[in-house]
C-alpha positions as CSV (number, residue, x, y, z in Angstrom):
1,M,-0.1,0.0,0.2
2,E,1.4,3.7,-0.1
3,K,3.3,4.3,2.3
4,I,1.4,6.6,5.0
5,A,2.8,7.7,8.6
6,I,2.0,9.1,11.9
7,V,3.3,12.8,12.0
8,G,2.1,14.6,15.3
9,V,1.2,12.9,18.5
10,G,-0.4,14.9,21.5
11,Q,-2.0,13.4,25.1
12,T,-3.2,15.0,28.4
13,K,-2.3,14.2,31.9
14,Y,-4.6,11.1,32.6
15,E,-6.8,11.6,36.2
16,R,-9.5,10.5,37.8
17,R,-11.6,13.9,37.5
18,K,-10.5,16.5,35.4
19,K,-13.2,18.9,36.9
20,D,-12.3,22.2,35.6
21,Q,-11.9,20.7,32.0
22,I,-14.9,20.0,30.0
23,F,-14.5,17.3,26.5
24,Y,-14.0,21.2,24.5
25,D,-10.9,21.9,26.9
26,L,-9.3,18.1,26.5
27,V,-10.1,18.1,23.0
28,Y,-8.6,21.2,22.1
29,E,-5.8,20.8,24.3
30,V,-4.4,17.8,22.5
31,T,-5.0,19.1,19.1
32,I,-2.6,22.3,19.8
33,K,-0.1,19.5,21.0
34,A,-0.4,17.3,17.7
35,L,-0.2,20.4,15.7
36,E,2.6,21.3,17.6
37,D,4.8,17.9,17.6
38,A,4.0,18.1,13.4
39,G,5.1,21.1,12.9
40,F,1.7,22.0,11.0
41,T,-1.0,24.6,11.6
42,L,-5.0,24.1,11.1
43,N,-4.5,24.7,7.3
44,D,-2.5,21.5,7.1
45,I,-5.3,19.4,8.1
46,D,-7.4,18.1,5.1
47,N,-9.7,15.9,7.4
48,V,-10.8,15.1,10.9
49,I,-12.1,12.6,12.9
50,T,-13.3,12.7,16.6
51,I,-14.2,9.5,18.7
52,S,-16.9,10.1,21.2
53,N,-19.7,8.0,22.4
54,D,-22.8,9.2,23.6
55,F,-23.5,6.7,26.3
56,W,-19.8,8.2,27.6
57,D,-20.2,11.6,27.3
58,G,-24.3,11.7,28.3
59,R,-25.7,13.3,25.2
60,T,-27.0,13.0,21.9
61,I,-24.6,12.7,19.1
62,S,-21.8,13.7,21.5
63,C,-19.2,14.1,18.5
64,M,-20.7,18.3,18.1
65,A,-19.3,19.0,21.5
66,V,-16.0,18.4,20.0
67,Q,-15.5,19.0,16.7
68,E,-15.1,23.1,16.5
69,A,-11.7,22.3,19.3
70,A,-10.7,19.8,17.1
71,G,-10.5,22.7,14.0
72,A,-13.2,20.8,12.1
73,H,-14.6,23.9,10.7
74,D,-15.0,23.7,6.8
75,K,-13.3,20.7,6.6
76,N,-14.7,17.0,6.2
77,V,-15.4,15.3,9.2
78,S,-15.7,11.9,9.9
79,T,-17.1,10.1,14.0
80,V,-16.1,7.2,15.2
81,E,-18.1,5.7,18.3
82,G,-15.3,3.3,20.0
83,D,-11.9,2.5,20.7
84,G,-9.0,5.1,19.6
85,T,-7.2,2.3,17.8
86,F,-10.1,1.9,15.3
87,G,-10.7,5.6,15.0
88,A,-7.2,6.0,14.3
89,F,-7.9,2.7,11.7
90,Y,-10.4,4.9,9.7
91,G,-7.8,7.8,9.9
92,A,-5.3,5.6,8.2
93,M,-8.1,4.8,5.4
94,R,-9.2,8.4,4.6
95,V,-5.7,9.0,4.2
96,L,-5.1,6.0,1.7
97,G,-8.7,7.3,0.1
98,G,-6.9,10.6,-0.8
99,F,-6.8,13.0,1.5
100,G,-3.3,14.4,2.5
101,T,-3.2,13.9,6.2
102,T,-6.0,13.6,8.5
103,L,-6.4,14.2,12.5
104,V,-7.9,11.7,14.7
105,V,-8.9,12.8,18.3
106,A,-10.3,10.7,21.0
107,H,-11.9,12.4,24.3
108,S,-13.1,10.6,27.9
109,K,-14.6,11.9,31.0
110,G,-15.0,8.8,32.9
111,S,-15.8,10.5,36.3
112,E,-19.2,11.6,34.6
113,G,-21.0,8.8,34.4
114,D,-21.3,5.3,36.0
115,P,-19.1,2.9,34.4
116,K,-21.4,0.0,35.1
117,F,-24.8,1.0,34.0
118,I,-22.9,2.5,30.9
119,T,-21.3,-0.9,29.5
120,N,-24.0,-3.1,30.6
121,G,-25.8,-1.5,27.4
122,M,-23.1,-3.0,25.4
123,F,-25.3,-6.3,25.9
124,D,-28.2,-8.0,24.2
125,P,-31.5,-5.8,25.7
126,I,-33.7,-9.1,25.9
127,Y,-31.3,-11.8,27.2
128,H,-28.1,-10.6,29.1
129,R,-29.0,-7.0,30.1
130,P,-31.3,-8.0,32.6
131,L,-28.8,-9.8,34.5
132,G,-26.9,-6.7,35.3
133,I,-23.7,-8.2,33.1
134,E,-21.3,-5.3,32.4
135,A,-17.7,-5.0,31.2
136,L,-16.5,-6.2,35.5
137,S,-18.0,-9.1,35.5
138,S,-18.2,-10.1,32.0
139,S,-14.0,-9.7,32.2
140,A,-14.3,-11.8,35.2
141,L,-16.0,-14.6,33.8
142,Q,-13.1,-14.5,30.9
143,A,-10.7,-14.5,33.7
144,H,-12.0,-17.4,35.3
145,T,-12.5,-19.5,31.5
146,Y,-8.7,-18.4,31.0
147,M,-7.5,-19.5,34.3
148,G,-9.6,-22.8,34.4
149,K,-8.4,-24.1,30.9
150,Y,-5.0,-23.2,31.2
151,H,-4.3,-23.5,35.1
152,L,-3.3,-19.8,35.7
153,T,-2.8,-18.4,38.8
154,E,-4.1,-15.1,40.2
155,E,-0.6,-14.5,41.4
156,Q,0.4,-14.7,37.9
157,F,-2.2,-11.8,37.1
158,A,-0.8,-9.7,39.9
159,A,2.4,-9.9,38.8
160,V,1.1,-8.1,35.6
161,S,-0.1,-5.3,38.0
162,V,3.0,-5.2,39.8
163,K,4.8,-4.8,36.9
164,N,2.7,-1.9,35.1
165,H,2.0,0.4,37.8
166,G,5.8,0.0,38.5
167,N,6.4,1.1,34.6
168,A,4.0,4.0,35.1
169,L,6.3,5.6,38.1
170,K,8.4,6.5,35.0
171,N,5.5,8.3,33.1
172,P,4.5,11.7,34.2
173,L,1.2,11.1,32.3
174,A,0.2,8.3,33.9
175,Q,-2.9,8.1,36.6
176,L,-1.8,5.6,38.9
177,P,1.9,5.3,39.5
178,M,2.6,2.7,42.2
179,A,5.2,0.2,43.6
180,L,3.3,-2.5,44.2
181,T,4.2,-6.2,45.5
182,V,2.4,-9.4,44.5
183,E,1.4,-10.0,47.7
184,E,-0.3,-6.2,47.6
185,V,-2.4,-6.9,45.0
186,M,-3.7,-10.4,46.3
187,A,-4.7,-8.3,49.0
188,S,-6.4,-5.8,47.3
189,R,-10.2,-6.0,47.9
190,K,-12.1,-8.6,46.0
191,I,-14.0,-6.6,43.1
192,A,-15.8,-9.4,40.9
193,D,-13.7,-13.3,41.7
194,P,-11.2,-13.6,40.7
195,L,-10.7,-9.8,40.1
196,K,-9.4,-7.5,43.1
197,L,-9.0,-4.2,42.9
198,L,-5.5,-3.7,41.9
199,D,-6.4,-6.1,38.8
200,C,-8.6,-3.5,37.5
201,S,-8.1,-0.5,35.3
202,P,-8.8,3.0,36.8
203,V,-11.7,5.2,36.0
204,S,-10.0,8.2,33.9
205,D,-10.5,11.4,32.2
206,G,-8.2,12.1,29.3
207,A,-7.8,13.1,25.9
208,A,-5.4,12.1,22.6
209,A,-5.1,12.8,19.4
210,V,-2.4,11.9,16.4
211,I,-2.0,13.1,12.7
212,I,-1.6,10.5,10.1
213,A,-0.3,11.7,6.8
214,N,0.6,10.5,3.4
215,E,4.4,10.2,2.4
216,T,4.2,13.5,0.5
217,R,3.1,15.4,3.1
218,A,4.9,13.3,6.0
219,L,8.5,14.1,5.2
220,K,7.7,17.8,5.4
221,A,6.7,17.3,9.2
222,A,9.1,18.8,12.0
223,K,10.0,15.0,12.9
224,K,11.1,12.3,11.3
225,P,7.9,10.1,10.8
226,V,7.0,6.8,11.9
227,W,5.5,5.2,9.3
228,I,2.5,2.4,9.6
229,K,3.6,-0.8,8.2
230,G,0.5,-3.2,8.6
231,L,-2.6,-2.5,10.6
232,A,-5.7,-4.8,10.7
233,H,-9.1,-5.5,12.8
234,C,-11.5,-8.4,13.1
235,A,-14.3,-9.0,15.2
236,E,-15.6,-12.2,16.6
237,A,-19.2,-13.3,18.1
238,Y,-21.6,-10.9,19.8
239,F,-22.6,-13.3,22.9
240,L,-20.5,-14.4,25.0
241,G,-21.5,-18.1,25.3
242,D,-20.9,-18.5,21.4
243,R,-17.1,-17.8,22.4
244,D,-14.3,-19.7,23.8
245,L,-13.3,-16.8,26.0
246,A,-10.0,-18.0,26.6
247,E,-8.9,-17.9,22.6
248,P,-9.1,-14.5,21.5
249,I,-9.3,-15.6,18.1
250,A,-10.0,-12.1,16.6
251,L,-6.8,-10.8,17.8
252,K,-4.8,-13.7,16.4
253,E,-6.9,-13.0,12.8
254,A,-6.2,-9.2,13.3
255,A,-2.5,-9.8,14.2
256,Q,-1.7,-12.4,11.2
257,K,-3.1,-10.0,8.5
258,A,-1.1,-7.0,10.3
259,Y,2.1,-9.0,10.1
260,A,1.6,-10.4,6.9
261,M,1.1,-6.8,5.9
262,A,4.5,-5.1,8.3
263,G,6.3,-8.5,6.7
264,I,6.8,-9.7,10.2
265,R,7.3,-13.6,10.3
266,N,8.7,-13.9,13.9
267,P,6.7,-11.0,16.0
268,L,8.5,-11.9,19.5
269,K,12.3,-11.5,17.5
270,E,11.4,-8.8,15.3
271,I,8.9,-5.9,17.4
272,D,10.7,-4.2,20.1
273,V,8.1,-3.1,22.1
274,V,4.1,-3.6,22.8
275,E,1.4,-1.3,23.8
276,L,-1.6,-3.5,24.2
277,Y,-5.0,-2.5,25.8
278,D,-4.6,-4.3,29.3
279,A,-8.3,-2.9,31.1
280,F,-7.5,-5.9,33.5
281,S,-4.4,-7.6,34.7
282,Y,-5.2,-10.9,33.3
283,M,-5.5,-9.3,29.7
284,E,-2.0,-8.9,29.7
285,P,-1.2,-12.6,29.1
286,L,-4.2,-13.5,27.2
287,W,-3.5,-10.5,24.4
288,L,0.2,-12.3,24.4
289,E,-1.3,-15.6,22.8
290,G,-3.4,-14.0,21.1
291,L,-0.4,-11.6,19.3
292,G,1.7,-14.5,19.0
293,F,4.1,-13.8,21.2
294,C,3.8,-17.0,22.8
295,G,1.7,-20.5,22.7
296,P,-1.8,-20.9,24.3
297,G,-1.8,-20.8,28.0
298,E,1.8,-19.5,27.7
299,G,1.5,-16.3,29.0
300,G,1.1,-16.3,32.1
301,R,4.9,-18.1,32.0
302,M,5.9,-15.1,29.9
303,I,5.4,-12.6,32.9
304,E,7.0,-15.5,35.4
305,K,10.5,-15.5,33.3
306,K,10.0,-11.3,33.3
307,I,10.4,-11.6,29.7
308,S,7.7,-8.8,29.3
309,T,9.3,-6.2,32.1
310,M,11.3,-3.1,30.8
311,D,14.6,-4.7,30.7
312,G,13.0,-7.9,29.2
313,S,13.3,-9.0,25.8
314,L,9.7,-8.1,24.7
315,P,8.9,-4.9,26.6
316,V,5.3,-5.1,27.4
317,N,3.2,-1.5,28.2
318,P,6.4,0.5,29.6
319,S,4.0,3.5,29.7
320,G,2.3,1.6,32.6
321,G,-0.6,0.9,30.2
322,V,-4.4,0.8,30.8
323,L,-4.3,-0.3,34.3
324,S,-2.1,3.0,35.5
325,A,-4.8,4.6,33.4
326,H,-8.2,4.2,31.5
327,P,-9.7,6.9,29.4
328,V,-12.4,4.8,27.6
329,L,-11.9,5.6,23.7
330,A,-8.6,7.1,24.1
331,A,-7.1,4.3,25.5
332,G,-6.1,2.5,22.8
333,L,-5.0,6.0,21.0
334,A,-2.7,6.2,23.9
335,R,-1.5,2.9,22.8
336,I,-0.6,4.0,19.2
337,I,1.4,7.2,20.7
338,E,3.3,5.6,23.1
339,G,4.7,3.3,20.4
340,V,5.5,6.5,18.2
341,L,7.3,8.0,21.2
342,Q,9.1,4.8,21.7
343,I,10.1,4.6,18.0
344,R,11.4,8.3,18.4
345,G,13.4,7.9,21.3
346,E,10.9,10.4,22.9
347,A,9.3,8.3,25.8
348,G,11.5,9.9,28.6
349,E,12.0,7.9,31.7
350,H,10.2,5.0,30.7
351,Q,12.3,5.0,26.7
352,V,13.5,1.6,25.9
353,D,16.6,1.3,24.2
354,G,17.0,0.5,20.5
355,V,13.3,0.6,19.8
356,K,12.8,0.3,15.7
357,T,9.4,-1.7,15.8
358,A,6.5,-1.2,18.2
359,L,3.2,-2.7,18.0
360,A,-0.2,-1.0,19.7
361,Q,-3.3,-2.9,20.3
362,G,-7.1,-2.0,21.4
363,I,-10.7,-3.8,21.9
364,N,-13.9,-3.1,21.4
365,G,-16.9,-4.9,23.1
366,P,-16.7,-7.2,26.0
367,C,-14.2,-9.0,26.3
368,G,-12.2,-8.1,23.5
369,Q,-15.1,-9.2,20.8
370,S,-12.9,-7.1,18.5
371,H,-9.3,-6.0,18.4
372,C,-7.0,-3.7,16.3
373,V,-3.7,-4.3,15.7
374,W,-1.2,-1.7,14.7
375,V,2.7,-2.2,13.3
376,M,4.9,0.7,12.9
377,G,8.7,1.9,12.6
378,G,10.5,4.4,12.1
379,D,12.1,3.3,8.5
């Protein structure tokens, strides 16, 4: 395909509650940051994509509250209601379709809603929604299924929380930087068996933005472009009972397509850093399996062997991941941004040495019903 690249990025600091900023303020902040990062002005932007959700924003046609803040006046505008990786995927398609540049912006104020009530709405309204199932309880079911099938332990999941909160200590934008022990995670309050408080991502406010450009425009940017080598998404069955929750089929297919596009044959050896969507601690080993870094049921052993630590052979979530800040809709876009910063060598104290190729992953739907995979490189 035509060469396209990410040329500008911007993020807010992620916090439990940004009471002094409305959606408009958050989007304006990251739009300005992304433009400055790229060395562009609004005149250099051909197309704008906003990522929002009526349920999370508490208003109909929620995108209308932020389009002006994203500089969308008199420009072609598209809207996406899903994770930031999917919105950026659409942005990449717009550039491949003829636009020179696309600005993609996502925002979230989880502090202004009830996550349990909101995520209950993604389930079937007749059979499942009346049961009260939502993101947390459904993820607990997935964690149980995964543990039972492959004999994983809660301590292995707890080690993920220890690692990622520890990584967040080096990320000034993270919401929950913490020095933890496995024992402290295990002793934290049980939320939905087997998930404990420190196995779960926080409620967060924040926003993120990226600018995607074709090759001609990318070479005019202020910084060296980060090229999009491969990207793909895939979805599986809607009903949880129609799926094997311990087998992330959609992620496997999306990863295989993205790897094929990027020419990746051995991801464990060819990818230098991974930023994945760990809304709960068990997701990291499960998604690592789906991404082909290890075989089914082997994700827990990758954690035990410290392969995914900052100084391991495959650093995973050096930013602290979603466990350390979970601005719904913007969280996946943050994973892409963190991958860009790693390739540029601009990740600050959580920079991994020698990063040439980075992978970012996001999810939509209950228990990772759909996945989006990005492979990016600096040349």
